[in-house]
C-alpha positions in Angstrom: -15.2 50.8 99.7 -19.1 50.3 98.5 -21.1 53.2 97.6 -24.8 53.9 96.3 -25.7 56.9 94.4 -29.4 57.7 94.4 -30.3 59.8 91.0 -33.5 62.3 91.8 -34.8 63.2 88.2 -36.4 66.3 86.9 -39.9 66.6 86.1 -39.7 64.5 83.0 -39.5 61.7 84.9 -36.7 59.0 84.7 -35.5 59.3 80.9 -32.9 58.9 78.5 -31.2 61.6 80.1 -31.2 60.5 83.4 -30.5 56.9 82.9 -27.6 58.2 81.0 -26.5 59.8 84.2 -27.0 56.7 86.1 -24.3 54.8 83.5 -21.9 57.9 83.8 -20.9 57.0 87.8 -21.4 53.3 87.7 -18.5 51.1 88.7 -16.9 48.3 90.2 -17.7 50.1 93.9 -20.6 51.9 92.9 -24.4 51.1 92.7 -26.3 53.8 91.0 -30.2 53.7 91.4 -32.8 56.7 89.4 -35.4 57.0 92.4 -39.2 57.6 90.2 -40.5 60.3 91.9 -43.9 59.6 89.9 -45.4 56.1 91.9 -46.8 54.8 88.1 -43.3 55.6 86.5 -44.7 57.9 84.2 -41.8 60.1 82.0 -43.4 63.0 80.1 -41.5 64.6 76.8 -40.0 67.4 76.9 -42.6 69.4 74.8 -45.0 68.5 77.9 -42.9 70.9 79.9 -46.0 72.6 81.2 -48.1 69.9 82.0 -45.4 68.1 83.7 -44.4 71.0 85.9 -48.3 71.0 86.9 -48.5 67.0 88.2 -45.0 67.2 89.4 -46.4 70.4 91.7 -50.0 69.0 92.7 -49.2 65.4 92.6 -45.5 64.9 94.2 -44.3 68.4 95.4 -41.2 69.2 97.7 -42.7 68.0 100.9 -44.1 64.3 100.0 -41.5 62.7 99.1 -39.2 63.3 101.5 -40.0 60.7 104.0 -39.5 58.3 101.5 -36.6 59.2 100.3 -35.5 59.7 103.9 -36.0 55.6 104.5 -33.9 54.8 101.5 -31.2 56.9 101.8 -30.9 55.6 105.7 -31.5 51.7 104.7 -28.6 52.1 102.3 -26.6 53.4 104.9 -27.0 50.1 106.4 -25.5 48.2 103.2 -23.5 51.3 101.9 -20.1 52.5 103.2 -21.1 55.9 101.1 -24.4 57.2 100.3 -24.3 60.2 97.7 -27.3 62.3 96.1 -27.4 63.8 92.7 -30.6 65.5 91.5 -31.5 67.8 88.6 -33.9 70.4 88.5 -37.1 69.9 91.0 -34.9 66.6 92.1 -32.2 68.9 93.1 -34.2 71.0 95.6 -35.4 67.5 97.5 -31.7 66.5 97.8 -30.5 69.7 99.4 -33.8 69.5 101.2 -32.5 66.2 102.3 -28.6 67.7 103.2 -29.0 67.5 106.6 -29.0 63.3 106.6 -25.8 61.2 107.4 -24.4 61.6 103.8 -21.4 61.8 102.4 -22.0 64.0 99.3 -24.7 65.9 97.3 -24.6 67.3 93.7 -27.5 69.7 92.9 -27.6 70.6 89.2 -30.0 73.7 88.2 -32.2 73.4 91.4 -33.8 76.9 90.9 -36.2 76.0 93.9 -33.3 75.8 96.4 -33.6 79.4 96.7 -37.0 78.9 98.9 -35.1 76.5 101.2 -31.9 78.8 102.4 -33.1 77.9 105.6 -31.5 74.7 105.2 -27.7 74.3 105.6 -26.2 71.1 104.4 -23.7 69.1 106.7 -22.2 66.9 104.1 -20.3 68.5 100.9 -22.8 70.0 98.5 -22.1 70.7 95.1 -24.2 73.3 93.6 -24.5 73.7 89.3 -26.6 76.8 88.3 -27.0 77.8 85.1 -25.8 81.6 84.0 -30.0 82.3 83.5 -33.1 81.7 84.6 -36.2 83.4 83.7 -37.7 83.1 87.2 -35.3 84.9 89.4 -31.2 86.2 89.9 -29.2 83.1 89.8 -25.8 85.4 90.5 -27.9 86.6 93.6 -28.6 83.0 94.4 -24.9 81.8 93.9 -23.5 84.7 96.2 -25.6 83.6 98.9 -25.1 80.0 98.6 -20.9 80.8 98.4 -21.4 81.7 101.9 -22.5 78.2 103.3 -19.7 76.4 104.5 -20.7 72.8 102.6 -21.2 74.3 99.4 -19.4 74.8 96.5 -21.3 76.5 93.6 -20.2 76.3 90.2 -22.6 77.9 87.2 -21.8 77.4 83.6 -23.2 79.1 80.1 -26.8 78.6 79.6 -30.1 78.1 80.6 -31.8 75.2 82.7 -31.8 71.9 81.1 -28.3 72.8 79.8 -27.1 69.1 80.5 -29.6 67.2 79.0 -28.6 66.6 75.0 -32.5 65.8 74.4 -33.3 69.5 75.8 -33.9 72.7 73.6 -31.6 74.5 76.1 -28.7 72.0 75.7 -25.0 73.3 75.6 -22.3 71.1 74.7 -19.9 72.9 76.5 -21.6 73.6 79.3 -22.0 69.8 79.8 -18.8 68.8 79.4 -17.7 71.0 82.2 -20.4 70.0 84.4 -19.6 66.4 83.6 -16.3 66.9 84.5 -17.2 68.6 87.6 -19.3 66.4 88.9 -16.9 63.7 88.5 -14.2 65.7 90.3 -16.7 66.2 93.3 -17.0 62.6 93.4 -14.0 61.1 93.2 -13.0 64.0 96.0 -15.0 62.7 97.8 -14.5 59.7 97.9 -13.6 57.1 101.5 -14.4 60.8 103.3 -16.2 60.2 106.7 -19.1 62.0 107.5 
């Protein structure tokens, strides 16, 4: 059983946190690839949050990457028994939008913009990890809606957007550990399942 996991990054790019996530899920049967949504592979610093967000919205957005990502996923399906996506923040929203593809699982970590794409219903097991608070919307209301979707399970942990990333000002060690455990359990429980 061979498995491919694609990781979709936050607005900051493929930084140390994203690389560390890739290492966490790599094993003898699993190949992990971080996909840069930026054509020049740029990486923003955390203090450049506003600049990074504006760059992502103006240069990438939530529509343009879908074609390229779909191609990568479908190509991987011809080489691996299982293909999964893990997305963080904007990457989580993109993963959600790709959830009708023939995937074995999707993990969306603080994908706050998922709330704009609730017309999409994932066709594969989907884990959505949410913070307890987001300044731009009511997370609890989003969780209640997502809990009604057939293949979706939600987990909510104390903290704000970015709580898993030890370089982020919002990092919370306890919530990071809980999330990491939940992701590992999800990956184990969906191993070997047919789509």
